[in-house]
N, C-alpha and C positions, 0 to 999 in steps of 0.2 A: 504494500500500500504506500502511495506517495506521501511524502511529508506535507505537501501543500497542493492545493488545486492549481495554483499558478505561481511562478517565479517571475519577477520583474527585475531585470538587471539595469540599475541606474535609477536615481530618484529625481532627475531633472525635469525639464519641460514635458517631454513625452512619457517618461517613466512615471511621473506623478499622476498624469492623466490616465495612463493605463491602469495603474494601481487603484485609483478612485473608481473607475468604471467597473473593473472586475470585482472589487470588494462590495460595491453597491449592488451587484448582481448576486451576492451571497457566496462568492468564492473565497476560500482561505488563501490569502495572498502574502508571499514573502517578497520584500523589496531588499535587494542587495546593493548597498552603496559603498564604493571603494574608499571613500574618505571618512573623516570623523563626523560626529554629530554637531550640527549647528543649533544652539539654543538661543533664540532671539533675545531673551532677557539678558543673556550673558554676552553674546557675540555681536549683536547689532551695535553699531556705533553712530547711528544717525543723530543722537542727541549730544554727541561729543563736540565741543567747540574746537576749531582748528588750533587755537592757542593752548589747548590742553594736551596736544600731541607734540612730540619732539619735532624740531625743524619745521614748525608751522605745517605739520602733517605731510610734508614732502619726504619721500624715500631718499635716503642718502645715495649719492651716485656710485660709491664703491659697492653698496649693497645691491643696487640695480645690476651692476656689471657682474656680480657674483651669482645672484639668485634669480633675477628677473629680466634678463636681456631681451627675451621674446615677449614675455607678458607685458612688460612696461612699454616696449617699443610699439606694440600693437595697440594698446588701449591706455595710453598714458593719462587720459582723462579720468580713469577709474581707479588706478592703484595709488593709494595713499598710505602713509605710515599707519594710520588707524585701521584700514580695511585690507591690508595686504594678506591677512589670513584667509581671505576669500579666494586668493589666486595661488596656483601651484608655484613652487620654486623650480625653475628650469633645470637647475643642476641636480635636483632630486628626482625629476621626472623627464629625463632626456629623450630626445628622438633624433633621427638622422634625416638629412636632406640629400637627395641625389646630386651628383656633381653638376654644377652649373645651374642649380635651381635653389629656390629659397621658399620656405613655408612658415607661416606664423600659426602655430597650434596653441590657441589661447584657452585656458582651462581653469575650472574650479572643482576640486574634489572634496565634496562635503554634502550634507543634506541639502537637497534642492538644486545641486549643481549650478550651472550657469543661469538658472532662472532667477537667482538672487541678483546677478550682476548685469542682466541684459538691458538693452536700451528701450524695450517695451513698446516698440512700434509694431502694429498688427494690421495686416491687410490680407484680404482673401485673394486667392488666385481666381481666374475667370476661365471661361471656355477658350478664350484667346490663348491662354497658357496651356490648358490641357490638350488643345489641338495643335500646339506648336510643332512638335516633332513630326506628326503626320503631315502637316502642311508643308514644311520645308525640307524634310528628309534627314535632319540632323538628329542623331540618337535614335530612339525607338518610340513608338506611340504609347502614350499613357493607356492603361487598360480601363480607365474610368473617365467620366466626363463630369463637368461642374455639377450637373443635377444630382449625381450620385453622392457627392460630398456636401452639398448645400445644407441638408438638414443637420449634419454634424457640425458644420460651422455654427449654425444657430445655437445648437445645444451648448457648445463650448463657450461661445460669446456670452450667452446668458449667464453662465456660471462665473466666468473670470471677470467680466465687467470691462467694457471698452468705451472710452470717451471719443466721440466722433460725430460726424454730420452726414446725413443722407444726401447723396449727390446724383444718384441715378446714372452712374457711368458704367457702360457695359464692360469696359476693360478693368474696372475695379469695383466689383459688386459691393453694395452696402452691407454692413454688418448689423447686428442688434446693438444699438447704441444707447449709452447714457450721454448726458449733455457734453458737448465738446468744450475744450478750452478755447476761449475767445481769441481771435486774431488781434494783434495790435493794430493801431490805426495805420502805421506804416505798412503792415502786411495787407490791410484792406485796400490801401491805395495801390500797392503792388498788384494785388489780385485784379482790381478794376482795369488798370492800364494794360497789363499783360493779356488778360482775356479779351480785351477789345482789339489788341493788335494781333494776337494769335488765338483765335476762337477755339482751336483744338486743344489748347493747353489750359488746364484747369488748376487753380491754386486753391487748395482745401486745407482745413485744419488737420494737423497730423492725427492719425488714429492710434491711440495709445491705451495700453492696458492699465488704466487708472480709474478708480471709482470716483465718480462725481455725484452719483445719486444711488447709494448702496441699497441693494434689495434686502428683503428680510433674510433670505438664505445667506447672503454675504455677511450680514450683521451677526447671524447666528454663529458664523465661523470666527467672530471677533474682528472682522474687517470694518473699516470706516472710510469716509471720503478722504481724498487726497487733500493734504494741508498746504500744498503749493510751496513747499520748502526746497524742492529739487535737491534732496539729500539721499536720493534713491540708491546710489552706489555704495551707501553705507549700511544698507538694510532699511526696512521701514517698520518702525514700531507700531504704526497705525494700520499696517497690512493693507495699505491703500493700493499699491500696485500688485499685480498678480505675480506670484511665484508659487512653485509647488510646495515650498515650506509654509507659505501663508494660506494656502487654499486647498489644493488637491490632496496633499498628504493628510492634513487634519480631517478633511471630508472622508477619506478612506479609513482613518483611525476611528472615527466615531461609529463606524459600522461594527466594530469589534472583530473585524476580519483581517486586520493588517498586522503583520510582523515585520519589523525592520532590523536589519543587521548592518552595522557600520564597519568600516575598515575591512571590507570584504572584496578583495581584488579577484575578479573572475579570471581563471586561467583558460578554461575551456568548457564546452558543453559535451555531455556524455551522450553518445548515440548508440541505439540498439538496432542492429541490422535486421534482426528477426521480426521485430514489430514495426520497423521503419519509423521510430519515434525518438525524440530527445527524451532521455529519462531524467536528466537533472543537470546541475551546474557544479563545477569544481572551483573552489576558491582557496586563496591563501590569505590568512589574516595579516594585514599590513603592519601590525605592531608585534605580534608574537611569532609570525611565520607559520602558524599552525595551519595545516591543510584540512579542509572539510568538504563534504559533498551533500548537497541538498537535492531532493527529488520532487518532481511535480508532474501534473498531467499536461501542463502547457507552459511554455517559456516565452516571455516577451523580452526581446533584446533591445534595450534602450540605453546602451552605454555611451552613446554619441557615435556619429558617423564613422570616425576613424577607429575608435576603440571597438565598436561592434564588428567592423571588418577584421580587426586583429584577432578578436576572440574566435570568429569563424575560421580564420586561417590557421589558428592554433589547434582547432578541434579536428584533428586528423583521425582517420580510421582506415580499415581495409577498404571500406566502401567509398570513403571520401579521402583519398591520400593527399589531395591538394587543398583540403579545408572543407568543413561542413557546408553542404548545399552549394558546392562550387563546381558542379559538373559543367556549367556554362563558362567557367573561367571569368566570371564577371564580379566576383567578390573582391572588393578593394579598388575596382576600376571606376572610371567616370566621376572622379572627385570633382566637385564644383564648389564655387563660392560666388559671392557677388563681387563685382569689380568696381572700384571707386578710384578717386584720384583726379577728378576733373570738376570744375565749377567756377564760380566767380563771386566776388564781393564788391559792394559799392555803397556809396552814401546816398541817403534819401533826405532831401530838404523838406522843410515845411512842418517839422515836428519837433523843433528844437526846444519848445517849451513843454514837452510832454515827457512823462516818465511812467514806469509801470510799478504796480504793487504786487508783491509776491514773486516767486521764481517758478514759472511754468515748467513742468517737467518734460524732458525728452523732446525738445524741439518744438517748432511752431507750425510750420507749413509742410505740405507734401504736394508735389506736382506729379500726378500719375503718368504712366507711360502714354505717349502720344504718337510714337513712331511705328510705322509698319502695322497699323491697326487694320487696314483694309487692303491688304496686299503688300507687296514688296516695293516700297517707294524710296528707300534709303540705301546708301552704299554699305550697309551692314545688316545682319540678320537680327531679329528680335528687337529689344529696346531697353530703355532705362527710365527711371523716375528720379526726381530730385527731392532731397530733404533739406530743410534749412529754417531760417527764421530771421528775426530782426531784434535789435537791442540798442538802447542809447549808447553812444560811443563816448560820451563825456567822461564817464568813469571807467571806460574800457572793461565793462562787465565787473567792476569791483576789483580789478587787478592792477591799477596804477600804484606805483611805489610812493612812499612818503609817510610822514608822521605829522601829528600836531594839527593846528587850526587849518592850515592850507589844505591838508589832506582831507579833512572832514568837509571843508567847503566844496572841494572838487567833487565829492560824491553827491552833493546836493544838485549839481548842475547836469541835467540830462545830456545837453549837447546834441550834435547831429546823430542821426540814426544809421546804423550799419545794417545792411541786408546781405545775407549770404545764402547761396544754394550750392549743394554738392550732389553729384550724380551717383546713383547706384544702378549698375548695369548687369545684364544677364551674361553669365559665362556658358558657352555652349558645351554640351557633354562631349567628352573625348576619352575613349577607352585607354589611351596612353597616360592620362592623368590618374595616378593611382597611389595607393598605399600597399606596401608589402612588408613582410617580416624581414628584419635585418638578418643576414645569414650568420652573423657571429656575435654581435653585440647584444647584451641582455641587461635588464634592469636588476635592481638589488633583490627582487623577488624571483628572479630566474626566468622572467618572460622576455621574449625577443623585443627589441626596440622597433618602433615604427620607422620605416624608411619611406619618406614622402617624395614623390616625383610629380610635380604639378607645374605647368606653365600656361601662359595665356596664348591664345591664338591671335592671328591678325584681326579677326572680327572684333575682339575686345578692344584692341588698340584703336581701330578705326572708329568704333562706337564712342569711345571716350573723347577722341579728338572732335567728333561732331557734337558731343554733349557740351564740351567747353565752349564752342561757338554759340550753341543755343543758349547757354547760360548768360553769356555776354549780351546777346540780342535781347533777352528778356529784361535784363537790368537796364539796358539802353531804352527799351520801350517804356519802362517805368519812370524814366527821367532821372535815374541815378547818375551820380558823378563819381569821379575818382574810381572808376571801375577797374578792377584788377582780375584778370583771368588767372586762376591757379595754373602754374606750369603742369601740364598733363604728365602725371607720374603715377602709373598704375600701382595701387596698393598690392602688397605681396598676397599671393593666394593664401586663404585662411584668415587674413587680417580682419575681414568683416565679420568673422565668427559665425558664418552661415554655411559651414561645410555640409555637404550633402551628396548623395548619389552612389555610395559605395556598395550598395546591394539593391539595385534599382528594381522597381516593379515593371512588369510587362506582360504581354499576352503569350509570349513564346518562351518556354523554359530553356530553349537553346541560347537565348541572348538576354536573359533576365534572371533574377534570383527569386523574386516574389510575385504573387498574383495580385489581383485587384483588391484583396483583403489584407495586404501586407503579410500574407501567409507564404511561407517558403513553398515553392513549387514541389520540391522533392520530399520535404518532411512536414507533414500537416500540422503538427503541434508546436511548430516554431513560428513566431511572429516577430517582425522587426519594424518598429514604428517611430524610431528617431529619424533623422534626416537621411538615413541610408536609402530609404525607399524611393526618393525623388528621381523621376525620369528626366526632368529638366528643372532648371533653377528658377525660371521666371526672373523678375527683377524686384519683387516685393520681399520684405522681411518674412521669413518662412515659418516662424514659431507657431503662429495660429494654425497653419496647415498641418504641422506635425501633430498638434494636439487633436485636431479634427480627425485625422486619420487614426490616431491612437484610440480615440473613443469609438470610432466605427469598428476597428479591428477587435477591440475588447468585447464589444457586444456580440460580434460574430463568433468569437472564440467561446464566449459564455454559452451561446446557443448550441454550439457543437458539443460542448461538455454536457449540457442539459439533455440533449437527445442521444447521448452515448457514443457519438462519433469519435470523440477524443477521450 
């Protein structure tokens, strides 16, 4: 008899949602988290003032060089002296990059994973995205369409809470919204002028996973409305933004069906050739090095795109000598991220006497994709969106140097307003972009290091060159001055923290790993619902999609268990 009905590997965005839905269906669920437990009352530091931390909350440069060269270089806005415990130390969790390539693998190993540190922008994919591969022939066709996932978007959105506005755009379907954060007057002016000049380009409030009108269910979980402090990267004691630690894991726990084990590093999945089932999960304790084995009727692999691929590749057997469910040789391939590194900034006059109250979280505006919507009309495939916002420049966002009376007076003066927009573009799937197991190097627990080999194509380079031109044109149309186009410099793969695609779903087991339910083609009681399943990346932040697919797959798996199929 199995120890549990279901094992979920990973407690982050998709793992938390998988655990919640399975537990609410009455299944006994074990969640394995490779890092330590995060206790908000102890580990959140959102109420800590900067001057209460050494070095004004900045991490010392020698410490960055020793422990955080990748983590800090990728998301320098997030890592502070007070919250560095949310981020892994690169020297303790190393990985390798293929010669001539570079990759930023940005991670948090603890309860909730990166759902504690994410930027919280949430957007649906559309039929434009689910039809992309079929339309242009790059990659493989998604085995589902928008109508298949739309009810699950609704379910997830209602639970997590999203602040946003209904716009009726076919390329960016509306979500279930709570009230949006208001645009500044400068952003409203930008919107009016840009949409007049470029009617196909819409400027809308950013859609973010923050509560602005908490529901009864959200309040029952101890969540409350956003306090507009923008202290999100330190944890949120109000539980206003969504994380699995704040929402899905507590929801799973209240069912009485959840067991969590921390410091559990998964080595491999055990496969039984006679039953053609995964029987359980092998782990090593991160602190004691004790090895343990847990059994279950079904396994949800949510360790993150790269880590899940590595677990599959380590799970070898006579049936699967090249890694579990890897007959197609697709495990670890088609790694994608979003590409950034193009945009523009300018000054907008007419608002010098205005200032803002509060610190709006996670950006202000979003410009949905407008390129190649109705056929191929650009010198690149697919498209991009822009994220950005505006702020008074007089105090440089509170970052000007100084002390005393003059310093205080400077902060009272709003000054001119700065407007900035930056592109997030789609990376095309490419089977040569992949993660493999390093042939010789291992971590301190005996597991092979990840070897990452990912590069951008000409399409991504061309796309961002065009995005830069478009950004300048929009700011010019808005009447901005002192416009500066960012030198187009593509962010390193992985830097956007949207890695996906390492065990893609598809219609044909010969060229994909998963079916339309995120269920392994070859092993029916194995599901993978982190970013691994993505057949293409679109250009929208993908976390909402991961959670919707997780909820859908969890209910499908629960149905199979209920009818005795699994």
